[in-house]
TORTOR-622160 format. One record per residue (C-alpha): x, y, z; residue number from 1. Coordinates in nm, 3 decimals. Example, Ala and Ser with C-alpha at 12.3 -4.5 7.8 and 13.67 -1.06 7.14 Angstrom:
# TORTOR-622160
+---------+---------+---------+-----+
!      px !      py !      pz ! num !
+---------+---------+---------+-----+
!   1.230 !  -0.450 !   0.780 !   1 !
!   1.367 !  -0.106 !   0.714 !   2 !
+---------+---------+---------+-----+
***
This chain:
# TORTOR-622160
+---------+---------+---------+-----+
!      px !      py !      pz ! num !
+---------+---------+---------+-----+
!  13.125 !   3.078 !   7.225 !   1 !
!  13.340 !   3.374 !   7.110 !   2 !
!  13.712 !   3.350 !   7.105 !   3 !
!  13.923 !   3.573 !   7.318 !   4 !
!  14.076 !   3.841 !   7.104 !   5 !
!  14.444 !   3.898 !   7.117 !   6 !
!  14.567 !   4.241 !   7.251 !   7 !
!  14.841 !   4.457 !   7.092 !   8 !
!  15.026 !   4.606 !   7.376 !   9 !
!  15.013 !   4.989 !   7.409 !  10 !
!  15.244 !   5.255 !   7.561 !  11 !
!  15.411 !   5.579 !   7.543 !  12 !
!  15.564 !   5.707 !   7.212 !  13 !
!  15.878 !   5.848 !   7.375 !  14 !
!  16.131 !   6.088 !   7.239 !  15 !
!  16.255 !   6.083 !   6.861 !  16 !
!  16.555 !   5.848 !   6.807 !  17 !
!  16.609 !   5.755 !   7.180 !  18 !
!  16.245 !   5.668 !   7.268 !  19 !
!  16.209 !   5.616 !   7.642 !  20 !
!  16.570 !   5.577 !   7.723 !  21 !
!  16.581 !   5.882 !   7.957 !  22 !
!  16.285 !   5.747 !   8.150 !  23 !
!  16.441 !   5.415 !   8.210 !  24 !
!  16.786 !   5.558 !   8.290 !  25 !
!  16.620 !   5.796 !   8.552 !  26 !
!  16.663 !   5.737 !   8.927 !  27 !
!  16.268 !   5.716 !   8.917 !  28 !
!  16.261 !   5.432 !   8.669 !  29 !
!  16.058 !   5.216 !   8.879 !  30 !
!  15.791 !   5.479 !   8.949 !  31 !
!  15.780 !   5.535 !   8.569 !  32 !
!  15.744 !   5.154 !   8.501 !  33 !
!  15.474 !   5.139 !   8.768 !  34 !
!  15.295 !   5.433 !   8.610 !  35 !
!  15.308 !   5.241 !   8.268 !  36 !
!  15.165 !   4.935 !   8.436 !  37 !
!  14.882 !   5.129 !   8.599 !  38 !
!  14.797 !   5.308 !   8.277 !  39 !
!  14.842 !   5.038 !   8.008 !  40 !
!  14.773 !   4.700 !   8.201 !  41 !
!  14.965 !   4.377 !   8.251 !  42 !
!  15.176 !   4.433 !   7.934 !  43 !
!  15.291 !   4.786 !   7.817 !  44 !
!  15.512 !   4.869 !   7.527 !  45 !
!  15.775 !   5.135 !   7.491 !  46 !
!  16.096 !   5.194 !   7.276 !  47 !
!  16.464 !   5.211 !   7.364 !  48 !
!  16.652 !   5.347 !   7.064 !  49 !
!  16.562 !   5.092 !   6.799 !  50 !
!  16.433 !   4.819 !   7.017 !  51 !
!  16.074 !   4.762 !   7.127 !  52 !
!  16.039 !   4.664 !   7.487 !  53 !
!  15.744 !   4.501 !   7.671 !  54 !
!  15.699 !   4.551 !   8.044 !  55 !
!  15.526 !   4.249 !   8.181 !  56 !
!  15.378 !   4.296 !   8.525 !  57 !
!  15.153 !   3.993 !   8.618 !  58 !
!  15.285 !   3.670 !   8.777 !  59 !
!  15.087 !   3.436 !   8.547 !  60 !
!  15.274 !   3.608 !   8.242 !  61 !
!  15.607 !   3.599 !   8.419 !  62 !
!  15.568 !   3.224 !   8.491 !  63 !
!  15.477 !   3.173 !   8.124 !  64 !
!  15.782 !   3.346 !   7.995 !  65 !
!  16.029 !   3.200 !   8.257 !  66 !
!  15.903 !   2.844 !   8.259 !  67 !
!  15.669 !   2.747 !   7.972 !  68 !
!  15.836 !   2.954 !   7.717 !  69 !
!  16.190 !   2.986 !   7.856 !  70 !
!  16.346 !   2.898 !   7.513 !  71 !
!  16.179 !   3.191 !   7.348 !  72 !
!  16.275 !   3.447 !   7.618 !  73 !
!  16.653 !   3.447 !   7.629 !  74 !
!  16.934 !   3.615 !   7.812 !  75 !
!  17.059 !   3.759 !   7.490 !  76 !
!  16.918 !   4.094 !   7.600 !  77 !
!  17.142 !   4.410 !   7.592 !  78 !
!  17.183 !   4.424 !   7.964 !  79 !
!  17.323 !   4.083 !   7.970 !  80 !
!  17.571 !   4.156 !   7.696 !  81 !
!  17.706 !   4.432 !   7.906 !  82 !
!  17.729 !   4.206 !   8.227 !  83 !
!  17.902 !   3.939 !   8.021 !  84 !
!  18.194 !   4.173 !   7.972 !  85 !
!  18.257 !   4.108 !   8.340 !  86 !
!  18.113 !   3.753 !   8.406 !  87 !
!  18.195 !   3.574 !   8.070 !  88 !
!  17.984 !   3.288 !   7.961 !  89 !
!  17.881 !   3.185 !   8.311 !  90 !
!  17.563 !   3.004 !   8.432 !  91 !
!  17.406 !   3.354 !   8.485 !  92 !
!  17.473 !   3.477 !   8.131 !  93 !
!  17.511 !   3.181 !   7.899 !  94 !
!  17.226 !   3.069 !   7.694 !  95 !
!  17.099 !   2.752 !   7.504 !  96 !
!  17.289 !   2.428 !   7.523 !  97 !
!  17.604 !   2.600 !   7.662 !  98 !
!  17.394 !   2.716 !   7.970 !  99 !
!  17.236 !   2.361 !   8.005 ! 100 !
!  17.578 !   2.208 !   8.020 ! 101 !
!  17.711 !   2.454 !   8.270 ! 102 !
!  17.411 !   2.459 !   8.486 ! 103 !
!  17.425 !   2.070 !   8.510 ! 104 !
!  17.789 !   2.094 !   8.610 ! 105 !
!  17.783 !   2.375 !   8.854 ! 106 !
!  17.443 !   2.316 !   9.035 ! 107 !
!  17.562 !   2.043 !   9.250 ! 108 !
!  17.830 !   2.255 !   9.404 ! 109 !
!  17.556 !   2.481 !   9.546 ! 110 !
!  17.345 !   2.207 !   9.702 ! 111 !
!  17.234 !   2.305 !  10.057 ! 112 !
!  17.432 !   2.018 !  10.207 ! 113 !
!  17.750 !   2.145 !  10.039 ! 114 !
!  17.681 !   2.510 !  10.146 ! 115 !
!  17.629 !   2.402 !  10.492 ! 116 !
!  17.995 !   2.312 !  10.515 ! 117 !
!  18.087 !   2.668 !  10.451 ! 118 !
!  17.890 !   2.791 !  10.769 ! 119 !
!  18.206 !   2.831 !  10.980 ! 120 !
!  18.378 !   3.052 !  10.714 ! 121 !
!  18.078 !   3.274 !  10.734 ! 122 !
!  18.052 !   3.281 !  11.112 ! 123 !
!  18.436 !   3.342 !  11.152 ! 124 !
!  18.420 !   3.646 !  10.925 ! 125 !
!  18.116 !   3.789 !  11.098 ! 126 !
!  18.277 !   3.745 !  11.445 ! 127 !
!  18.574 !   3.944 !  11.308 ! 128 !
!  18.367 !   4.229 !  11.207 ! 129 !
!  18.172 !   4.227 !  11.536 ! 130 !
!  18.497 !   4.239 !  11.738 ! 131 !
!  18.587 !   4.548 !  11.524 ! 132 !
!  18.252 !   4.704 !  11.611 ! 133 !
!  18.315 !   4.659 !  11.981 ! 134 !
!  18.605 !   4.897 !  11.953 ! 135 !
!  18.385 !   5.144 !  11.753 ! 136 !
!  18.118 !   5.111 !  12.017 ! 137 !
!  18.372 !   5.194 !  12.285 ! 138 !
!  18.461 !   5.513 !  12.093 ! 139 !
!  18.097 !   5.604 !  12.047 ! 140 !
!  18.154 !   5.624 !  11.676 ! 141 !
!  17.906 !   5.556 !  11.405 ! 142 !
!  17.903 !   5.278 !  11.151 ! 143 !
!  17.797 !   5.307 !  10.776 ! 144 !
!  17.622 !   4.988 !  10.748 ! 145 !
!  17.641 !   4.950 !  10.377 ! 146 !
!  18.011 !   4.983 !  10.365 ! 147 !
!  18.044 !   4.745 !  10.658 ! 148 !
!  17.816 !   4.489 !  10.498 ! 149 !
!  18.004 !   4.540 !  10.165 ! 150 !
!  18.333 !   4.469 !  10.336 ! 151 !
!  18.179 !   4.154 !  10.537 ! 152 !
!  18.023 !   3.989 !  10.239 ! 153 !
!  18.317 !   4.028 !  10.023 ! 154 !
!  18.526 !   3.865 !  10.305 ! 155 !
!  18.276 !   3.589 !  10.319 ! 156 !
!  18.273 !   3.516 !   9.940 ! 157 !
!  18.648 !   3.536 !   9.912 ! 158 !
!  18.704 !   3.283 !  10.186 ! 159 !
!  18.413 !   3.064 !  10.069 ! 160 !
!  18.560 !   3.054 !   9.723 ! 161 !
!  18.939 !   3.044 !   9.781 ! 162 !
!  18.974 !   2.934 !  10.156 ! 163 !
!  19.319 !   3.091 !  10.253 ! 164 !
!  19.458 !   3.119 !   9.890 ! 165 !
!  19.461 !   3.497 !   9.868 ! 166 !
!  19.736 !   3.711 !  10.022 ! 167 !
!  19.649 !   4.020 !  10.219 ! 168 !
!  19.767 !   4.229 !   9.926 ! 169 !
!  19.529 !   4.047 !   9.690 ! 170 !
!  19.239 !   4.067 !   9.924 ! 171 !
!  19.293 !   4.451 !   9.934 ! 172 !
!  19.318 !   4.456 !   9.561 ! 173 !
!  18.985 !   4.273 !   9.529 ! 174 !
!  18.828 !   4.531 !   9.781 ! 175 !
!  18.972 !   4.828 !   9.588 ! 176 !
!  18.857 !   4.727 !   9.241 ! 177 !
!  18.514 !   4.586 !   9.331 ! 178 !
!  18.337 !   4.915 !   9.403 ! 179 !
!  18.434 !   5.093 !   9.080 ! 180 !
!  18.391 !   4.785 !   8.874 ! 181 !
!  18.025 !   4.750 !   9.018 ! 182 !
!  17.953 !   5.113 !   8.978 ! 183 !
!  18.069 !   5.124 !   8.614 ! 184 !
!  17.868 !   4.807 !   8.518 ! 185 !
!  17.551 !   4.963 !   8.675 ! 186 !
!  17.613 !   5.285 !   8.473 ! 187 !
!  17.658 !   5.080 !   8.154 ! 188 !
!  17.342 !   4.896 !   8.208 ! 189 !
!  17.153 !   5.212 !   8.263 ! 190 !
!  17.300 !   5.365 !   7.956 ! 191 !
!  17.325 !   5.075 !   7.717 ! 192 !
!  17.484 !   5.261 !   7.432 ! 193 !
!  17.773 !   5.039 !   7.332 ! 194 !
!  17.985 !   5.285 !   7.133 ! 195 !
!  18.028 !   5.494 !   7.452 ! 196 !
!  18.183 !   5.207 !   7.633 ! 197 !
!  18.432 !   5.138 !   7.350 ! 198 !
!  18.590 !   5.483 !   7.344 ! 199 !
!  18.968 !   5.494 !   7.455 ! 200 !
!  18.896 !   5.722 !   7.745 ! 201 !
!  19.011 !   5.704 !   8.103 ! 202 !
!  18.694 !   5.552 !   8.253 ! 203 !
!  18.673 !   5.267 !   8.009 ! 204 !
!  19.054 !   5.191 !   8.035 ! 205 !
!  19.010 !   5.187 !   8.436 ! 206 !
!  18.711 !   4.945 !   8.382 ! 207 !
!  18.910 !   4.683 !   8.186 ! 208 !
!  19.205 !   4.735 !   8.418 ! 209 !
!  18.987 !   4.629 !   8.705 ! 210 !
!  18.868 !   4.326 !   8.529 ! 211 !
!  19.218 !   4.231 !   8.440 ! 212 !
!  19.337 !   4.243 !   8.791 ! 213 !
!  19.063 !   4.029 !   8.915 ! 214 !
!  19.147 !   3.798 !   8.626 ! 215 !
!  19.506 !   3.776 !   8.725 ! 216 !
!  19.423 !   3.669 !   9.078 ! 217 !
!  19.159 !   3.409 !   8.967 ! 218 !
!  19.380 !   3.259 !   8.714 ! 219 !
!  19.683 !   3.239 !   8.947 ! 220 !
!  19.469 !   3.039 !   9.210 ! 221 !
!  19.332 !   2.813 !   8.955 ! 222 !
!  19.680 !   2.738 !   8.819 ! 223 !
!  19.811 !   2.654 !   9.162 ! 224 !
!  19.520 !   2.426 !   9.233 ! 225 !
!  19.560 !   2.237 !   8.909 ! 226 !
!  19.936 !   2.165 !   9.001 ! 227 !
!  19.867 !   2.071 !   9.369 ! 228 !
!  19.734 !   1.749 !   9.500 ! 229 !
!  19.593 !   1.914 !   9.825 ! 230 !
!  19.220 !   1.928 !   9.848 ! 231 !
!  19.040 !   2.240 !   9.981 ! 232 !
!  18.710 !   2.298 !  10.150 ! 233 !
!  18.578 !   2.576 !   9.932 ! 234 !
!  18.355 !   2.649 !   9.638 ! 235 !
!  18.660 !   2.663 !   9.390 ! 236 !
!  18.746 !   2.304 !   9.476 ! 237 !
!  18.382 !   2.198 !   9.440 ! 238 !
!  18.368 !   2.367 !   9.086 ! 239 !
!  18.700 !   2.210 !   8.991 ! 240 !
!  18.566 !   1.864 !   9.077 ! 241 !
!  18.224 !   1.924 !   8.909 ! 242 !
!  18.215 !   1.647 !   8.631 ! 243 !
!  17.972 !   1.568 !   8.351 ! 244 !
!  17.820 !   1.236 !   8.440 ! 245 !
!  17.803 !   1.130 !   8.080 ! 246 !
!  18.132 !   1.262 !   7.926 ! 247 !
!  18.351 !   1.295 !   8.238 ! 248 !
!  18.417 !   1.660 !   8.121 ! 249 !
!  18.534 !   1.918 !   8.366 ! 250 !
!  18.510 !   2.302 !   8.351 ! 251 !
!  18.810 !   2.463 !   8.177 ! 252 !
!  19.016 !   2.734 !   8.338 ! 253 !
!  18.818 !   2.993 !   8.157 ! 254 !
!  18.482 !   2.853 !   8.251 ! 255 !
!  18.600 !   2.834 !   8.620 ! 256 !
!  18.694 !   3.197 !   8.601 ! 257 !
!  18.343 !   3.284 !   8.482 ! 258 !
!  18.165 !   3.111 !   8.750 ! 259 !
!  18.398 !   3.239 !   9.017 ! 260 !
!  18.341 !   3.592 !   8.892 ! 261 !
!  17.974 !   3.536 !   8.901 ! 262 !
!  17.981 !   3.411 !   9.270 ! 263 !
!  18.186 !   3.731 !   9.348 ! 264 !
!  17.927 !   3.959 !   9.202 ! 265 !
!  17.610 !   3.776 !   9.304 ! 266 !
!  17.738 !   3.687 !   9.636 ! 267 !
!  17.863 !   4.015 !   9.747 ! 268 !
!  17.679 !   4.341 !   9.653 ! 269 !
!  17.329 !   4.185 !   9.652 ! 270 !
!  17.350 !   4.037 !   9.995 ! 271 !
!  17.504 !   4.345 !  10.137 ! 272 !
!  17.253 !   4.581 !  10.000 ! 273 !
!  16.966 !   4.347 !  10.139 ! 274 !
!  17.130 !   4.362 !  10.489 ! 275 !
!  17.154 !   4.737 !  10.478 ! 276 !
!  16.791 !   4.758 !  10.418 ! 277 !
!  16.716 !   4.515 !  10.695 ! 278 !
!  16.906 !   4.706 !  10.959 ! 279 !
!  16.738 !   5.021 !  10.869 ! 280 !
!  16.404 !   4.859 !  10.889 ! 281 !
!  16.467 !   4.692 !  11.225 ! 282 !
!  16.590 !   5.032 !  11.366 ! 283 !
!  16.256 !   5.189 !  11.260 ! 284 !
!  16.035 !   4.908 !  11.369 ! 285 !
!  16.162 !   4.796 !  11.720 ! 286 !
!  15.877 !   4.541 !  11.762 ! 287 !
!  16.013 !   4.322 !  11.482 ! 288 !
!  16.361 !   4.383 !  11.633 ! 289 !
!  16.252 !   4.258 !  11.962 ! 290 !
!  16.100 !   3.937 !  11.817 ! 291 !
!  16.448 !   3.870 !  11.631 ! 292 !
!  16.618 !   3.922 !  11.972 ! 293 !
!  16.400 !   3.682 !  12.150 ! 294 !
!  16.435 !   3.400 !  11.895 ! 295 !
!  16.815 !   3.443 !  11.879 ! 296 !
!  16.852 !   3.442 !  12.257 ! 297 !
!  16.631 !   3.134 !  12.276 ! 298 !
!  16.804 !   2.928 !  11.993 ! 299 !
!  17.170 !   3.046 !  12.048 ! 300 !
!  17.223 !   3.223 !  12.363 ! 301 !
!  17.586 !   3.351 !  12.349 ! 302 !
!  17.719 !   3.073 !  12.111 ! 303 !
!  17.793 !   3.091 !  11.739 ! 304 !
!  17.532 !   2.950 !  11.503 ! 305 !
!  17.602 !   2.646 !  11.300 ! 306 !
!  17.432 !   2.501 !  10.987 ! 307 !
!  17.213 !   2.305 !  11.219 ! 308 !
!  17.072 !   2.622 !  11.370 ! 309 !
!  16.951 !   2.770 !  11.038 ! 310 !
!  16.597 !   2.602 !  11.040 ! 311 !
!  16.545 !   2.694 !  11.410 ! 312 !
!  16.603 !   3.062 !  11.329 ! 313 !
!  16.278 !   3.076 !  11.131 ! 314 !
!  16.146 !   3.422 !  11.236 ! 315 !
!  16.485 !   3.571 !  11.153 ! 316 !
!  16.458 !   3.410 !  10.810 ! 317 !
!  16.111 !   3.563 !  10.769 ! 318 !
!  16.227 !   3.909 !  10.846 ! 319 !
!  16.516 !   3.864 !  10.582 ! 320 !
!  16.252 !   3.723 !  10.322 ! 321 !
!  16.032 !   4.023 !  10.376 ! 322 !
!  16.315 !   4.265 !  10.338 ! 323 !
!  16.388 !   4.100 !   9.997 ! 324 !
!  16.021 !   4.148 !   9.916 ! 325 !
!  16.035 !   4.513 !   9.969 ! 326 !
!  16.398 !   4.556 !   9.840 ! 327 !
!  16.472 !   4.270 !   9.592 ! 328 !
!  16.850 !   4.261 !   9.508 ! 329 !
!  16.793 !   4.286 !   9.141 ! 330 !
!  16.492 !   4.503 !   9.065 ! 331 !
!  16.449 !   4.475 !   8.693 ! 332 !
!  16.529 !   4.168 !   8.465 ! 333 !
!  16.534 !   4.161 !   8.079 ! 334 !
!  16.491 !   3.890 !   7.830 ! 335 !
!  16.537 !   3.905 !   7.447 ! 336 !
!  16.245 !   3.783 !   7.233 ! 337 !
!  16.353 !   3.508 !   6.983 ! 338 !
!  16.022 !   3.457 !   6.787 ! 339 !
!  15.686 !   3.623 !   6.772 ! 340 !
!  15.466 !   3.493 !   7.045 ! 341 !
!  15.134 !   3.535 !   7.239 ! 342 !
!  15.216 !   3.588 !   7.600 ! 343 !
!  14.872 !   3.527 !   7.771 ! 344 !
!  14.657 !   3.728 !   7.536 ! 345 !
!  14.919 !   3.976 !   7.430 ! 346 !
!  15.089 !   3.980 !   7.103 ! 347 !
!  15.470 !   3.998 !   7.140 ! 348 !
!  15.700 !   4.078 !   6.838 ! 349 !
!  16.055 !   3.913 !   6.790 ! 350 !
!  16.359 !   4.102 !   6.808 ! 351 !
!  16.265 !   4.326 !   7.109 ! 352 !
!  16.305 !   4.265 !   7.472 ! 353 !
!  16.064 !   4.186 !   7.780 ! 354 !
!  16.126 !   4.337 !   8.110 ! 355 !
!  15.992 !   4.223 !   8.429 ! 356 !
!  16.043 !   4.371 !   8.778 ! 357 !
!  16.061 !   4.187 !   9.104 ! 358 !
!  16.026 !   4.527 !   9.278 ! 359 !
!  15.685 !   4.587 !   9.094 ! 360 !
!  15.557 !   4.226 !   9.133 ! 361 !
!  15.635 !   4.223 !   9.510 ! 362 !
!  15.404 !   4.524 !   9.551 ! 363 !
!  15.133 !   4.403 !   9.308 ! 364 !
!  14.812 !   4.492 !   9.500 ! 365 !
!  14.625 !   4.180 !   9.356 ! 366 !
!  14.882 !   3.941 !   9.518 ! 367 !
!  14.977 !   4.141 !   9.829 ! 368 !
!  14.774 !   4.296 !  10.102 ! 369 !
!  14.907 !   4.635 !  10.209 ! 370 !
!  15.210 !   4.579 !   9.987 ! 371 !
!  15.420 !   4.882 !  10.123 ! 372 !
!  15.383 !   4.756 !  10.478 ! 373 !
!  15.663 !   4.545 !  10.628 ! 374 !
!  15.513 !   4.219 !  10.761 ! 375 !
!  15.736 !   3.915 !  10.821 ! 376 !
!  15.425 !   3.701 !  10.879 ! 377 !
!  15.367 !   3.702 !  10.509 ! 378 !
!  15.621 !   3.410 !  10.526 ! 379 !
!  15.464 !   3.188 !  10.777 ! 380 !
!  15.450 !   2.862 !  10.608 ! 381 !
!  15.081 !   2.840 !  10.555 ! 382 !
!  15.067 !   3.188 !  10.427 ! 383 !
!  15.362 !   3.147 !  10.212 ! 384 !
!  15.220 !   2.835 !  10.053 ! 385 !
!  14.904 !   3.032 !   9.938 ! 386 !
!  15.141 !   3.298 !   9.760 ! 387 !
!  15.157 !   3.297 !   9.379 ! 388 !
!  15.507 !   3.141 !   9.328 ! 389 !
!  15.586 !   3.411 !   9.059 ! 390 !
!  15.472 !   3.710 !   9.277 ! 391 !
!  15.787 !   3.679 !   9.488 ! 392 !
!  16.116 !   3.646 !   9.280 ! 393 !
!  16.402 !   3.783 !   9.489 ! 394 !
!  16.624 !   3.511 !   9.324 ! 395 !
!  16.436 !   3.504 !   8.975 ! 396 !
!  16.227 !   3.201 !   8.898 ! 397 !
!  16.196 !   2.888 !   8.676 ! 398 !
!  16.487 !   2.682 !   8.550 ! 399 !
!  16.731 !   2.976 !   8.575 ! 400 !
!  16.666 !   3.067 !   8.946 ! 401 !
!  16.977 !   3.183 !   9.110 ! 402 !
!  17.206 !   2.906 !   9.226 ! 403 !
!  17.341 !   3.099 !   9.518 ! 404 !
!  16.992 !   3.136 !   9.703 ! 405 !
!  17.082 !   2.886 !   9.968 ! 406 !
!  17.422 !   3.056 !  10.030 ! 407 !
!  17.263 !   3.396 !  10.063 ! 408 !
!  16.991 !   3.291 !  10.304 ! 409 !
!  17.221 !   3.113 !  10.538 ! 410 !
!  17.475 !   3.409 !  10.530 ! 411 !
!  17.211 !   3.657 !  10.600 ! 412 !
!  17.054 !   3.467 !  10.890 ! 413 !
!  17.394 !   3.430 !  11.046 ! 414 !
!  17.468 !   3.786 !  11.001 ! 415 !
!  17.150 !   3.883 !  11.167 ! 416 !
!  17.170 !   3.648 !  11.454 ! 417 !
!  17.531 !   3.701 !  11.549 ! 418 !
!  17.492 !   4.077 !  11.535 ! 419 !
!  17.164 !   4.065 !  11.740 ! 420 !
!  17.368 !   3.861 !  12.003 ! 421 !
!  17.574 !   4.174 !  12.063 ! 422 !
!  17.424 !   4.487 !  11.937 ! 423 !
!  17.121 !   4.696 !  11.842 ! 424 !
!  17.174 !   4.911 !  11.534 ! 425 !
!  16.998 !   5.244 !  11.562 ! 426 !
!  16.966 !   5.490 !  11.264 ! 427 !
!  17.147 !   5.825 !  11.325 ! 428 !
!  16.905 !   6.012 !  11.109 ! 429 !
!  16.516 !   6.003 !  11.084 ! 430 !
!  16.523 !   6.094 !  10.724 ! 431 !
!  16.369 !   5.835 !  10.507 ! 432 !
!  16.618 !   5.626 !  10.312 ! 433 !
!  16.549 !   5.624 !   9.935 ! 434 !
!  16.629 !   5.326 !   9.705 ! 435 !
!  16.888 !   5.388 !   9.450 ! 436 !
!  16.807 !   5.172 !   9.149 ! 437 !
!  17.049 !   5.032 !   8.904 ! 438 !
!  17.134 !   4.680 !   8.837 ! 439 !
!  17.073 !   4.641 !   9.214 ! 440 !
!  16.866 !   4.807 !   9.492 ! 441 !
!  17.101 !   5.017 !   9.698 ! 442 !
!  17.009 !   5.249 !   9.986 ! 443 !
!  17.079 !   5.595 !   9.854 ! 444 !
!  17.342 !   5.778 !  10.077 ! 445 !
!  17.408 !   5.467 !  10.281 ! 446 !
!  17.272 !   5.371 !  10.640 ! 447 !
!  17.449 !   5.526 !  10.913 ! 448 !
!  17.394 !   5.381 !  11.252 ! 449 !
!  17.509 !   5.394 !  11.632 ! 450 !
!  17.575 !   5.085 !  11.791 ! 451 !
!  17.411 !   4.991 !  12.131 ! 452 !
!  17.524 !   4.687 !  12.316 ! 453 !
!  17.263 !   4.457 !  12.424 ! 454 !
+---------+---------+---------+-----+
***
């Protein structure tokens, strides 16, 4: 029996010096990556400046690099060094033993039972938004849903982290700095030329100033908590009490800051973007909206949801999961290659990077029937069990799967349910909404709707 011959990945030559940087920085980057996969197979190779990059687009290979060979494919990729400027050495960006220690400490704070205790914080914030929408509806005005969801998810994450520790002025400061901070981080990840980000120009100075303002608020609250005996029902309290079972060691102030900033980022823009896509889809497909309405009416009636209702809002959750399939929060994820390797039958050289894309995997025709069609029934339990576990990665996969996935799921289901109790959201324009791809998947131009009372 003959041995299977290893394959050297192929791909485009690209431009001199910059390679395929312009293609990857383009708004059409996912179309370009899809074309690479179509032409060159499960693993394609291209160059970004001096780095060789491998695009991996098969669930078996993604499982191999995220689970079986996780130590060889690390978060030392260039994009993570850029994000680390904001997040520091958190459970999202750290590597090796540093990550293992932090993950062990932080993970219990995000257990489903603990997240359930934050349900009332979520529902109070959603109710405040909906009360404002009542006034907007009376005036027959429109709502830009992406902005509204950004404000809502920021309010939820601030209260979940800090209870009532932020003054109104500080809450406004957080709201003011967050959008420019995220926009600049997205830009830097798209154009990872470090020297440009180190120049003493206005944009770079403003970027650091925004980080400093958030740091000032976070460290103030940590200092106050350290000097107080009062206990709070929030994520910061859980993180401060997280203790290493073997050493008794706690997270330092700097480590707490890094985890808090990660929750800020991960629990804010990503959920808001996903919710914006969901409202657009339900407006365009009223048959699915009707099923959500029927479930919400049956399970909740007019009352607020509690954590105990989450499992009974199963169709609502399916709709959200299918939205995440079509528009995953983080469309492209990189890993740095530590040593030469054979991934499947493909030869991979050390020193470069591997990219994989949830956006492409979620549309892979070998694993999804009619992948461009919105169909929540893909997440009926029996069907979901048959899915390849690495063909659906809205929160990543393997040991580094996102810690906040339970928080995001409960928050999204509560937003959908409570909004559905009062309103239908109808798109103002029939124009198709295009994805704006950067670190996240955002609706280009926003999602403008008219509110219709139910």
